[in-house]
SETOR-58061 format. One record per residue: residue number from 1; residue in one letter; z, y, x of N, C-alpha, C in turn. Coordinates in steps of 0.1 Angstrom, whole numbers, plus 5000, padded with zeros to 4 digits. Atoms other than C-alpha are relative to their C-alpha. Layout:
+-----+----+------+------+------+------+------+------+------+------+------+
:   i : aa :  nc3 :  nc2 :  nc1 : cac3 : cac2 : cac1 :  cc3 :  cc2 :  cc1 :
+-----+----+------+------+------+------+------+------+------+------+------+
: NUM :  A :    Z :    Y :    X :    Z :    Y :    X :    Z :    Y :    X :
...
+-----+----+------+------+------+------+------+------+------+------+------+
# end
This chain:
+-----+----+------+------+------+------+------+------+------+------+------+
:   i : aa :  nc3 :  nc2 :  nc1 : cac3 : cac2 : cac1 :  cc3 :  cc2 :  cc1 :
+-----+----+------+------+------+------+------+------+------+------+------+
:   1 :  X : 4997 : 4989 : 5008 : 1546 : 8478 : 1483 : 4989 : 5001 : 4989 :
:   2 :  X : 5011 : 5000 : 5010 : 1512 : 8476 : 1465 : 5004 : 4991 : 4988 :
:   3 :  X : 4996 : 5010 : 5010 : 1525 : 8446 : 1447 : 5011 : 5005 : 4991 :
:   4 :  X : 4989 : 4994 : 5008 : 1556 : 8465 : 1435 : 4994 : 5009 : 4990 :
:   5 :  X : 5006 : 4990 : 5010 : 1535 : 8493 : 1420 : 4991 : 4993 : 4990 :
:   6 :  X : 5008 : 5008 : 5010 : 1512 : 8467 : 1404 : 5009 : 4995 : 4989 :
:   7 :  X : 4991 : 5005 : 5010 : 1541 : 8451 : 1386 : 5007 : 5011 : 4992 :
:   8 :  X : 4994 : 4989 : 5007 : 1557 : 8484 : 1378 : 4990 : 5006 : 4990 :
:   9 :  X : 5010 : 4996 : 5009 : 1524 : 8495 : 1362 : 4998 : 4990 : 4988 :
:  10 :  X : 5002 : 5010 : 5010 : 1521 : 8463 : 1343 : 5012 : 5000 : 4990 :
:  11 :  X : 4989 : 4999 : 5009 : 1556 : 8469 : 1329 : 5000 : 5013 : 4992 :
:  12 :  X : 4999 : 4987 : 5006 : 1554 : 8506 : 1322 : 4989 : 5003 : 4990 :
:  13 :  X : 5011 : 4997 : 5009 : 1520 : 8508 : 1305 : 5003 : 4994 : 4986 :
:  14 :  X : 4997 : 5005 : 5013 : 1530 : 8485 : 1276 : 5012 : 5007 : 4994 :
:  15 :  X : 4989 : 4993 : 5005 : 1563 : 8503 : 1273 : 4996 : 5013 : 4994 :
:  16 :  X : 5004 : 4987 : 5004 : 1547 : 8537 : 1271 : 4991 : 4998 : 4987 :
:  17 :  X : 5009 : 5001 : 5011 : 1520 : 8525 : 1247 : 5007 : 4996 : 4987 :
:  18 :  X : 4994 : 5005 : 5012 : 1543 : 8507 : 1223 : 5013 : 5007 : 4996 :
:  19 :  X : 4988 : 4993 : 5003 : 1573 : 8530 : 1224 : 4997 : 5013 : 4994 :
:  20 :  X : 5003 : 4987 : 5005 : 1555 : 8561 : 1214 : 4997 : 4999 : 4985 :
:  21 :  X : 5002 : 5000 : 5014 : 1555 : 8569 : 1177 : 4987 : 5007 : 4996 :
:  22 :  X : 5011 : 4993 : 5004 : 1524 : 8578 : 1159 : 5002 : 5005 : 4986 :
:  23 :  X : 4997 : 4996 : 5014 : 1542 : 8591 : 1128 : 4997 : 5015 : 4999 :
:  24 :  X : 5005 : 4986 : 5002 : 1522 : 8623 : 1121 : 5001 : 5003 : 4985 :
:  25 :  X : 4998 : 4999 : 5014 : 1534 : 8621 : 1085 : 5001 : 5015 : 4995 :
:  26 :  X : 5000 : 4987 : 5005 : 1529 : 8652 : 1064 : 5014 : 5002 : 4993 :
:  27 :  X : 4987 : 4999 : 5007 : 1564 : 8645 : 1049 : 5011 : 5006 : 5009 :
:  28 :  X : 4990 : 4994 : 4991 : 1582 : 8658 : 1080 : 5003 : 5014 : 4996 :
:  29 :  X : 4997 : 4987 : 5003 : 1601 : 8689 : 1072 : 5004 : 5007 : 5013 :
:  30 :  X : 4997 : 4992 : 4988 : 1600 : 8714 : 1101 : 5002 : 5014 : 4997 :
:  31 :  X : 4998 : 4987 : 5004 : 1607 : 8745 : 1081 : 5014 : 5002 : 4995 :
:  32 :  X : 4987 : 4996 : 5005 : 1641 : 8762 : 1075 : 4998 : 5006 : 4986 :
:  33 :  X : 5000 : 4993 : 5013 : 1649 : 8774 : 1040 : 5001 : 5015 : 5003 :
:  34 :  X : 4999 : 4985 : 4998 : 1648 : 8812 : 1034 : 5009 : 5006 : 4990 :
:  35 :  X : 4990 : 4993 : 5008 : 1673 : 8836 : 1019 : 4996 : 5015 : 5000 :
:  36 :  X : 5002 : 4986 : 5001 : 1667 : 8871 : 1006 : 5009 : 5006 : 4989 :
:  37 :  X : 4993 : 4991 : 5010 : 1687 : 8898 : 0988 : 4991 : 5012 : 4998 :
:  38 :  X : 5009 : 4988 : 5001 : 1658 : 8923 : 0992 : 4990 : 4998 : 4988 :
:  39 :  X : 5008 : 5000 : 5012 : 1646 : 8922 : 0956 : 5009 : 5008 : 4990 :
:  40 :  X : 4993 : 4991 : 5010 : 1656 : 8942 : 0924 : 5014 : 4996 : 4997 :
:  41 :  X : 4987 : 5005 : 5004 : 1685 : 8920 : 0914 : 5009 : 4995 : 5011 :
:  42 :  X : 4992 : 5005 : 4989 : 1697 : 8910 : 0949 : 5012 : 5009 : 5002 :
:  43 :  X : 4987 : 4993 : 4999 : 1733 : 8919 : 0955 : 5009 : 4992 : 5009 :
:  44 :  X : 5001 : 4985 : 4997 : 1749 : 8932 : 0976 : 4989 : 5003 : 5010 :
:  45 :  X : 5009 : 4995 : 4990 : 1725 : 8953 : 0995 : 5008 : 5005 : 5011 :
:  46 :  X : 4993 : 4995 : 4988 : 1734 : 8965 : 1030 : 5007 : 5013 : 4997 :
:  47 :  X : 4992 : 4988 : 5001 : 1762 : 8991 : 1031 : 5006 : 5003 : 4986 :
:  48 :  X : 4995 : 4998 : 5014 : 1772 : 8986 : 0994 : 5015 : 5001 : 5000 :
:  49 :  X : 4985 : 4999 : 5001 : 1807 : 8997 : 0984 : 5004 : 4993 : 4987 :
:  50 :  X : 4995 : 5007 : 5011 : 1826 : 8974 : 0962 : 5014 : 5004 : 4997 :
:  51 :  X : 4987 : 4995 : 5004 : 1857 : 8986 : 0943 : 5010 : 4989 : 4998 :
:  52 :  X : 4990 : 5010 : 5003 : 1889 : 8967 : 0943 : 5003 : 4999 : 4985 :
:  53 :  X : 4997 : 5002 : 5014 : 1897 : 8952 : 0909 : 4987 : 4999 : 4991 :
:  54 :  X : 5013 : 5001 : 5007 : 1860 : 8951 : 0899 : 4994 : 4986 : 5002 :
:  55 :  X : 5007 : 5013 : 4999 : 1838 : 8920 : 0893 : 4985 : 5003 : 5001 :
:  56 :  X : 5014 : 4998 : 4997 : 1803 : 8917 : 0906 : 4992 : 4987 : 4999 :
:  57 :  X : 5009 : 5012 : 5000 : 1773 : 8893 : 0903 : 4993 : 5001 : 5014 :
:  58 :  X : 5006 : 5001 : 4987 : 1764 : 8883 : 0938 : 4988 : 4992 : 4999 :
:  59 :  X : 5013 : 5007 : 5002 : 1727 : 8873 : 0938 : 4992 : 5000 : 5012 :
:  60 :  X : 5010 : 5002 : 4989 : 1703 : 8860 : 0964 : 4990 : 4990 : 4996 :
:  61 :  X : 5011 : 5010 : 5002 : 1670 : 8841 : 0962 : 4999 : 4991 : 5012 :
:  62 :  X : 5001 : 5010 : 4990 : 1668 : 8809 : 0982 : 4987 : 4992 : 4997 :
:  63 :  X : 5013 : 5008 : 5002 : 1635 : 8790 : 0988 : 4999 : 4990 : 5011 :
:  64 :  X : 5003 : 5010 : 4990 : 1624 : 8759 : 1007 : 4986 : 4994 : 4997 :
:  65 :  X : 5014 : 5006 : 5002 : 1590 : 8742 : 1013 : 5001 : 4987 : 4993 :
:  66 :  X : 4999 : 5014 : 5005 : 1603 : 8708 : 1002 : 5011 : 4999 : 4989 :
:  67 :  X : 4990 : 5001 : 5010 : 1637 : 8708 : 0985 : 5013 : 5006 : 5005 :
:  68 :  X : 4988 : 4994 : 4997 : 1669 : 8728 : 0984 : 5012 : 4990 : 4998 :
:  69 :  X : 4989 : 5009 : 5002 : 1703 : 8710 : 0987 : 5013 : 5007 : 4996 :
:  70 :  X : 4987 : 4993 : 5002 : 1732 : 8735 : 0988 : 5000 : 5014 : 5005 :
:  71 :  X : 4998 : 4986 : 4996 : 1744 : 8770 : 0993 : 5014 : 5003 : 5001 :
:  72 :  X : 4987 : 4996 : 5000 : 1775 : 8788 : 1002 : 5000 : 5016 : 5001 :
:  73 :  X : 4998 : 4985 : 4999 : 1789 : 8824 : 0999 : 5013 : 5001 : 5007 :
:  74 :  X : 4988 : 4997 : 4992 : 1815 : 8837 : 1024 : 5001 : 5015 : 5001 :
:  75 :  X : 4997 : 4986 : 4998 : 1831 : 8871 : 1023 : 5012 : 5001 : 5009 :
:  76 :  X : 4989 : 4999 : 4990 : 1853 : 8880 : 1053 : 5000 : 5014 : 5006 :
:  77 :  X : 4999 : 4987 : 4995 : 1866 : 8911 : 1069 : 4992 : 5002 : 5014 :
:  78 :  X : 5007 : 4996 : 4988 : 1848 : 8929 : 1097 : 5008 : 5012 : 5007 :
:  79 :  X : 4992 : 4990 : 4994 : 1878 : 8949 : 1109 : 4999 : 5001 : 5015 :
:  80 :  X : 5001 : 5000 : 4985 : 1871 : 8940 : 1145 : 4985 : 5004 : 5004 :
:  81 :  X : 5014 : 4996 : 4997 : 1834 : 8951 : 1143 : 4991 : 4989 : 5006 :
:  82 :  X : 5009 : 5010 : 4995 : 1819 : 8917 : 1150 : 4986 : 5001 : 4993 :
:  83 :  X : 5014 : 5000 : 5006 : 1782 : 8911 : 1142 : 4996 : 4986 : 4998 :
:  84 :  X : 5006 : 5013 : 5001 : 1761 : 8882 : 1131 : 4985 : 5002 : 5004 :
:  85 :  X : 5013 : 4999 : 4994 : 1727 : 8874 : 1146 : 4989 : 5005 : 4992 :
:  86 :  X : 5011 : 4996 : 5008 : 1706 : 8884 : 1117 : 5001 : 5013 : 4993 :
:  87 :  X : 4998 : 4988 : 5007 : 1720 : 8916 : 1105 : 4990 : 5011 : 5003 :
:  88 :  X : 5010 : 4989 : 4998 : 1694 : 8943 : 1099 : 5006 : 5013 : 5000 :
:  89 :  X : 4995 : 4987 : 5001 : 1709 : 8975 : 1087 : 5014 : 5001 : 5006 :
:  90 :  X : 4987 : 4997 : 4994 : 1738 : 8990 : 1106 : 5007 : 5010 : 4992 :
:  91 :  X : 4992 : 4990 : 5009 : 1764 : 9007 : 1084 : 5010 : 5007 : 5008 :
:  92 :  X : 4989 : 4993 : 4994 : 1789 : 9033 : 1093 : 5013 : 4992 : 4998 :
:  93 :  X : 4988 : 5008 : 5000 : 1821 : 9014 : 1102 : 5013 : 5009 : 5001 :
:  94 :  X : 4987 : 4994 : 4999 : 1857 : 9024 : 1098 : 5006 : 4997 : 5014 :
:  95 :  X : 4994 : 5004 : 4987 : 1879 : 9024 : 1130 : 5005 : 4985 : 4999 :
:  96 :  X : 4995 : 5014 : 4999 : 1889 : 8989 : 1142 : 5015 : 5000 : 4996 :
:  97 :  X : 4986 : 5001 : 5005 : 1922 : 8978 : 1126 : 5004 : 4985 : 4998 :
:  98 :  X : 4995 : 5013 : 5003 : 1944 : 8948 : 1120 : 5000 : 4998 : 4985 :
:  99 :  X : 4999 : 5003 : 5014 : 1943 : 8930 : 1087 : 5014 : 4998 : 4996 :
: 100 :  X : 4987 : 5002 : 5006 : 1973 : 8929 : 1064 : 4998 : 4989 : 4989 :
: 101 :  X : 5003 : 5009 : 5011 : 1959 : 8913 : 1033 : 4985 : 5000 : 4997 :
: 102 :  X : 5015 : 4999 : 5001 : 1921 : 8908 : 1038 : 4995 : 4991 : 4989 :
: 103 :  X : 5007 : 5009 : 5010 : 1898 : 8893 : 1012 : 4993 : 4989 : 5008 :
: 104 :  X : 5007 : 5012 : 4994 : 1887 : 8858 : 1022 : 4995 : 4992 : 4988 :
: 105 :  X : 5007 : 5007 : 5011 : 1862 : 8841 : 0999 : 4990 : 4990 : 5006 :
: 106 :  X : 5009 : 5010 : 4995 : 1844 : 8809 : 1006 : 4997 : 4989 : 4989 :
: 107 :  X : 5003 : 5011 : 5010 : 1826 : 8786 : 0981 : 4987 : 4994 : 5004 :
: 108 :  X : 5012 : 5008 : 4997 : 1800 : 8758 : 0986 : 4996 : 4994 : 4986 :
: 109 :  X : 5006 : 5006 : 5012 : 1777 : 8746 : 0958 : 4988 : 4992 : 5003 :
: 110 :  X : 5012 : 5008 : 4999 : 1751 : 8719 : 0954 : 4989 : 5006 : 4991 :
: 111 :  X : 5012 : 4996 : 5008 : 1716 : 8727 : 0941 : 4994 : 4987 : 4995 :
: 112 :  X : 5005 : 5012 : 5007 : 1706 : 8700 : 0916 : 4986 : 5002 : 4995 :
: 113 :  X : 5012 : 5000 : 5007 : 1672 : 8691 : 0903 : 4987 : 5001 : 5009 :
: 114 :  X : 5012 : 5000 : 4991 : 1648 : 8689 : 0934 : 4993 : 5013 : 4999 :
: 115 :  X : 5006 : 4987 : 5001 : 1642 : 8726 : 0933 : 4995 : 5005 : 5014 :
: 116 :  X : 5005 : 4993 : 4988 : 1622 : 8746 : 0959 : 5003 : 5015 : 5000 :
: 117 :  X : 4996 : 4986 : 5001 : 1634 : 8780 : 0946 : 5012 : 5000 : 4990 :
: 118 :  X : 4988 : 4999 : 5008 : 1668 : 8790 : 0932 : 5006 : 5013 : 5002 :
: 119 :  X : 4992 : 4987 : 4999 : 1687 : 8822 : 0925 : 5014 : 4997 : 4999 :
: 120 :  X : 4985 : 5000 : 4999 : 1723 : 8822 : 0936 : 5005 : 5011 : 4991 :
: 121 :  X : 4995 : 4989 : 5009 : 1742 : 8841 : 0909 : 5015 : 4996 : 4998 :
: 122 :  X : 4986 : 5002 : 5001 : 1780 : 8841 : 0914 : 5008 : 5012 : 4996 :
: 123 :  X : 4991 : 4989 : 5004 : 1805 : 8862 : 0896 : 5012 : 5000 : 5009 :
: 124 :  X : 4989 : 5000 : 4990 : 1831 : 8873 : 0922 : 5008 : 5013 : 4997 :
: 125 :  X : 4991 : 4989 : 5002 : 1861 : 8895 : 0915 : 5006 : 5004 : 5013 :
: 126 :  X : 4993 : 4994 : 4989 : 1875 : 8918 : 0942 : 5014 : 5002 : 4997 :
: 127 :  X : 4986 : 4998 : 5004 : 1913 : 8915 : 0941 : 5004 : 5014 : 5002 :
: 128 :  X : 4995 : 4987 : 4999 : 1932 : 8947 : 0936 : 5008 : 5003 : 5012 :
: 129 :  X : 4990 : 4998 : 4989 : 1956 : 8941 : 0965 : 4994 : 4997 : 5014 :
: 130 :  X : 5006 : 5003 : 4987 : 1931 : 8933 : 0993 : 4999 : 5013 : 5009 :
: 131 :  X : 5002 : 4989 : 4991 : 1927 : 8955 : 1024 : 4986 : 5007 : 4997 :
: 132 :  X : 5013 : 4993 : 5001 : 1900 : 8982 : 1020 : 4994 : 5000 : 5014 :
: 133 :  X : 5007 : 4999 : 4987 : 1874 : 8985 : 1048 : 4988 : 4992 : 5000 :
: 134 :  X : 5013 : 5007 : 4998 : 1845 : 8967 : 1063 : 5001 : 4985 : 4999 :
: 135 :  X : 5000 : 5015 : 5002 : 1835 : 8932 : 1053 : 4985 : 4996 : 5002 :
: 136 :  X : 5013 : 5007 : 5000 : 1806 : 8908 : 1056 : 4999 : 4991 : 4988 :
: 137 :  X : 5003 : 5010 : 5010 : 1790 : 8889 : 1028 : 4989 : 4991 : 5006 :
: 138 :  X : 5009 : 5010 : 4993 : 1773 : 8858 : 1042 : 4995 : 4990 : 4990 :
: 139 :  X : 5006 : 5011 : 5008 : 1749 : 8836 : 1023 : 4995 : 4990 : 5009 :
: 140 :  X : 5005 : 5011 : 4992 : 1740 : 8802 : 1037 : 4993 : 4990 : 4990 :
: 141 :  X : 5007 : 5010 : 5009 : 1715 : 8777 : 1023 : 4995 : 4988 : 5009 :
: 142 :  X : 5004 : 5012 : 4993 : 1707 : 8741 : 1034 : 4990 : 4992 : 4992 :
: 143 :  X : 5010 : 5008 : 5008 : 1677 : 8720 : 1025 : 5003 : 4985 : 5001 :
: 144 :  X : 4997 : 5015 : 5000 : 1676 : 8682 : 1019 : 4999 : 4993 : 5013 :
: 145 :  X : 5001 : 5007 : 4987 : 1667 : 8674 : 1055 : 5010 : 5006 : 5010 :
: 146 :  X : 4989 : 4995 : 4991 : 1696 : 8695 : 1069 : 4997 : 5013 : 5007 :
: 147 :  X : 5003 : 4987 : 4994 : 1678 : 8727 : 1080 : 5009 : 5010 : 4992 :
: 148 :  X : 4991 : 4990 : 5006 : 1701 : 8757 : 1074 : 4995 : 5014 : 5004 :
: 149 :  X : 5002 : 4986 : 4997 : 1696 : 8794 : 1072 : 5011 : 5008 : 4994 :
: 150 :  X : 4990 : 4992 : 5005 : 1720 : 8822 : 1067 : 4997 : 5015 : 5002 :
: 151 :  X : 5002 : 4985 : 4999 : 1721 : 8860 : 1063 : 5013 : 5006 : 4997 :
: 152 :  X : 4987 : 4993 : 5001 : 1750 : 8884 : 1066 : 4996 : 5015 : 4996 :
: 153 :  X : 5002 : 4986 : 5005 : 1752 : 8918 : 1048 : 5013 : 5008 : 5002 :
: 154 :  X : 4988 : 4991 : 4999 : 1776 : 8946 : 1058 : 5003 : 5006 : 4986 :
: 155 :  X : 4996 : 4993 : 5012 : 1796 : 8958 : 1028 : 5014 : 5006 : 5003 :
: 156 :  X : 4987 : 4993 : 4998 : 1827 : 8979 : 1023 : 5008 : 4998 : 4987 :
: 157 :  X : 4991 : 5000 : 5012 : 1856 : 8973 : 0999 : 5008 : 5013 : 5000 :
: 158 :  X : 4993 : 4987 : 5002 : 1870 : 9006 : 0986 : 5010 : 5000 : 4989 :
: 159 :  X : 4990 : 4999 : 5010 : 1898 : 9018 : 0964 : 4994 : 5000 : 4986 :
+-----+----+------+------+------+------+------+------+------+------+------+
# end
């Protein structure tokens, strides 16, 4: 049995020594990008009321320690009172209801130019015939290495 352990050690020591990576490169990206709407021009803020038939500039600031790649904006109804893991402010919600003609908006965009900071600025019109009520506006950002962050804001579409 001693002989078995001796051969096992002779095999395992080189495997362990040569299979471990010593890549402590400073180029590794271990940070997620960040998103905020909490600045003067950020929109929408929590609990904002958006009128049907109106057009708004949706703005959020995204940053990354190395390089940004893309972002998306998603507006969807919250008639069932679901939540997202990062929501801060809790807004007063209408009663739960079924949707008839909810607003559904989703767009994805690339961020060109090796930027580490970018302001999302999208002009979005609220259709006149969509259901009024509770919605979420969700911003998502991805960096060049695939890290992703998102934030959701409670909003309300009104007459």
